C-alpha positions in Angstrom: -0.2 14.9 -2.8 -3.5 15.3 -0.9 -5.3 13.4 1.8 -8.7 12.7 0.4 -10.8 12.0 3.5 -10.9 11.6 7.2 -9.4 13.7 10.0 -7.0 15.5 7.7 -9.3 15.7 4.6 -7.9 18.1 2.0 -4.5 18.5 3.6 -1.7 18.8 1.1 1.6 17.2 1.7 4.8 18.0 -0.3 7.4 15.3 -0.3 11.1 16.2 -1.0 11.8 16.3 -4.7 14.8 14.0 -4.4 12.8 10.9 -3.4 12.7 8.2 -6.0 8.9 7.8 -6.1 5.7 7.8 -8.3 2.9 8.5 -5.9 -0.5 7.1 -6.6 -2.6 9.8 -8.2 -5.3 11.4 -6.1 -8.0 10.2 -8.6 -6.8 6.6 -8.4 -6.4 6.8 -4.6 -9.9 8.2 -4.2 -11.4 5.5 -6.4 -9.5 2.7 -4.5 -10.6 4.0 -1.1 -14.2 4.2 -2.3 -14.0 0.5 -3.0 -12.3 -0.2 0.4 -14.8 2.0 2.2 -17.6 -0.5 1.2 -15.7 -3.5 2.4 -13.8 -2.5 5.6 -14.1 -0.5 8.8 -10.8 1.5 8.6 -10.5 1.8 12.4 -10.4 -2.0 12.7 -7.7 -2.7 10.1 -4.1 -3.7 10.4 -2.4 -2.4 7.2 0.9 -3.2 5.5 2.0 -0.6 2.9 4.8 -2.0 0.8 7.1 0.2 -1.4 5.5 3.0 0.6 7.4 5.8 -1.0 5.9 9.1 0.1 3.5 7.4 2.5 0.6 8.5 0.5 -1.4 5.4 1.0 -0.4 5.1 4.8 -1.5 8.7 5.4 -4.8 8.1 3.8 -5.5 5.1 6.0 -4.3 6.9 9.1 -6.5 10.0 8.3 -9.5 7.6 8.1 -8.8 6.1 11.5 -6.5 3.1 11.0 -4.0 3.0 13.8 -2.1 -0.2 12.9 -0.1 0.7 9.9 3.4 -0.6 8.9 5.0 1.3 6.0 8.0 -0.6 4.4 10.4 1.1 1.9 14.0 0.4 1.0 14.9 4.2 0.6 16.1 5.9 3.8 14.8 9.3 2.6 11.3 7.8 2.1 11.2 6.2 5.5 12.5 9.4 7.2 9.8 11.5 5.4 7.0 9.1 6.4 8.2 9.1 10.0 8.4 12.9 10.1 4.9 13.5 8.7 3.4 10.7 10.9 4.9 12.3 14.0 3.6 15.8 12.9 0.1 14.5 12.3 0.1 12.1 15.3 -0.4 9.1 13.0 0.4 5.6 14.3 2.6 4.5 11.4 5.5 2.1 12.1 8.2 2.7 9.4 10.6 0.0 8.4 13.6 0.5 6.1 14.0 -2.9 4.4 14.0 -4.6 1.1 10.3 -5.5 0.6 11.0 -9.1 -0.4 13.2 -9.7 2.6 10.6 -8.1 4.9 7.9 -10.4 3.5 10.1 -13.4 4.1 10.8 -12.5 7.7 7.7 -10.9 9.2 5.7 -13.0 11.6 2.7 -10.6 11.5 -0.6 -11.0 9.7 -2.5 -8.1 8.1 -6.0 -7.4 7.1 -4.9 -5.4 4.0 -1.6 -5.3 2.2 -1.0 -2.6 -0.4 2.0 -2.8 -2.7 3.1 -0.1 -5.1 6.4 -1.4 -6.6 8.2 0.4 -9.4 6.2 0.0 -12.6 9.5 -1.0 -14.3 9.4 -4.4 -12.3 9.0 -7.3 -14.6 5.8 -9.5 -14.2 7.7 -12.1 -12.2 8.7 -9.6 -9.6 5.1 -8.4 -9.2 3.9 -12.0 -8.9 6.7 -12.8 -6.3 5.0 -10.3 -4.0 1.7 -12.2 -4.2 3.5 -15.5 -3.9 5.3 -14.5 -0.7 2.2 -13.0 0.9 0.2 -16.2 0.4 3.1 -18.7 1.0 3.9 -16.9 4.3 0.2 -16.6 5.2 0.5 -12.9 5.8 -3.2 -12.1 5.3 -5.9 -12.6 7.8 -8.8 -14.9 6.8 -10.8 -12.1 5.0 -7.7 -10.1 4.1 -7.0 -8.5 0.8 -3.7 -7.9 -1.2 -3.7 -5.0 -3.7 -0.9 -4.5 -6.1 -0.7 -1.3 -8.1 0.9 -1.6 -11.6 0.7 -0.2 -15.2 -1.4 -1.6 -17.9 1.7 -3.3 -19.4 1.6 -5.8 -16.5 -0.9 -8.6 -16.3 -1.3 -10.4 -13.0 -4.7 -12.1 -13.7 -3.2 -15.6 -14.0 -2.2 -15.7 -10.4 -4.3 -18.3 -8.6 -5.3 -15.9 -5.8 -6.2 -13.0 -8.3 -9.8 -11.9 -7.9 -10.3 -8.7 -10.0 -8.6 -5.6 -11.3 -9.6 -2.0 -11.6 -8.1 0.6 -13.9 -7.8 4.3 -13.1 -5.9 6.5 -15.6 -2.5 4.8 -16.1 -2.8 2.8 -12.9 -4.2 -0.6 -12.4 -5.1 -2.1 -9.0 -5.0 -5.9 -9.0 -6.8 -7.6 -6.0 -5.9 -10.9 -4.5 -7.7 -12.9 -1.8 -7.6 -16.1 0.1 -10.3 -18.3 -1.5 
């Protein structure tokens, strides 16, 4: 995986092979960050990265100047890897080992941007539960954005907070907002 832009532009990171992950492709990540770059000042964001895996998305935000990032994953190896790289690169990323759904139920924090990249094998109800919890628990700031990455086999467009989706290769990003 590669950091696309910012302080560590072009830096390659190699995660341990034993991690149970499917990192967002560089092409999809670059397209997503081009969209976000037109909407946000990265140094002002408070970001929540759910199912953070290798930390690919968290590292991209951090390289672009975001210093309030929380990365949540249920796998200890993923959390350990993100913490290690964050320390090496002096990134301000708080890692949390937790079931994502339990984390969403319990966190009192609000975020400007929440990115979720759950396993593509989740059924549609599990994907929608992420959006439901984010909005029920009011975890987004007023102009906040929830982005869920999924495959083309999953359709989240019926959710009441759904605003748009973008397709890049085999990945789809669904965007959700407070009306």
